[in-house]
N, C-alpha and C positions, 0 to 999 in steps of 0.2 A: 872820893866820897865814900864814907863808911856805910855799912849795911843798914845802920840806923837812920841815916839821912833820908829825907824824902827824895824820891826819884821822879823825874819828868818822863812820863810814858805816853805813848800813843795807844789809845783804847780802840779795839777792832772787835767785830762780831763774826762768829762762825756758827751757824745754826742758832741755837738759843743761848749760847755761852758768849760771854765777853772775855776777851783776853787783852793783855797789855805787853807792849815791847818798849825797851828804852827808846826814846825818841831820837837819840844820837845815833842809833843803829839803822834808822830808816833813811834812805837816800831820798825818796819821794813817793807819793801815793798818787796813783792814776786811776781814772775810771777804767772799768773793764775794757780790754782790747780784744780784737778778734784773734783767736789762738788756733794755730795749726797743729794738729795732732802729729806725733812722731811715731812711725811704726816701731813695734817691739820695745818701746820705752818702758821704764819701770811704772808701776802703778801710781806712784806719787808724782810722776810728770805728767802734767796736763798737755804740754806740748811747747811751742815757741811762738813768740810774738815779736814784732819789730817795735822797738822803742827808740824814737829819733834815729832810725836807720840801722840800729844795731840789733841783731837777733839775740833774743833774751829767753832763756829757759823759764818756764812758768811751773811752779810746784803746787800740788794740792796736799796740804798738810792736815786735812780734816781727820784722817784715820790716826795720825800721830797725836792729835789734840783730843781724840775721842769726841768729836762734834759732828753734827749733821750739817745741813744747809746745802747751798748749791755752789758756793765759792765762785760766783760769777758777778759780784757787784763792783769789786775794785781789785787793784793790784798794789801790794807793798813791794817796792823796788829797793834792793840792797846792792851796794857796790863793795866788793871785796878785792882790793888790789885792781887788777885789770879785768876782773870778772864781774858781770852783773847778772843777778838773778831776781825773779819776782815770785811772790806767794799770792795765790788767789784767795780772796776773802769775800764775805757777804757784804760787810758794811764797815765804815770807818768813823769813828767819833773824834772828838777833840782831844788834844794833848792835855794832860792833867798831871798834877803832883800827887804821888801816892806814898803814904807813910808805910814803913815796913810792917807795922801792926795791922794795917788795912788789907793785907794780902792773905788769901787762903793758903793753907799748906799744899805743897805739890802732892798730887796723887802718887801713891806708892809705886805703881808701875812705871810712872814717868820720871820719878826721881833718881833712878839708877844711873843715868848718864850725866847728871849734874848740870844740864843745860837750862833747866827751868828753876826758877827761884821762888816761885809761889803764885 
């Protein structure tokens, strides 16, 4: 898929901002789960939760995305090889197609690592 092709994305909310992630990157979306805090964990780690019997680290990326909110509405779950992680978000919307011209530019301070595309 070229950069000019429409992308199928999952739209989610954190605070008052909406974000989107390629749908193919998300393993599943779950309602918020009880999270057990981990002593001395990094500020971006909310803790761990059990997803189908497997302990899964739950991250809070609000500070990375410069958004507010409570990040306690749902979990986006990602599988990378044999590792499963989750990101806590406020709300999730439908999957949709997004044209490259519909995306806003990446904020300058977030663009340096190349992970965000718009």
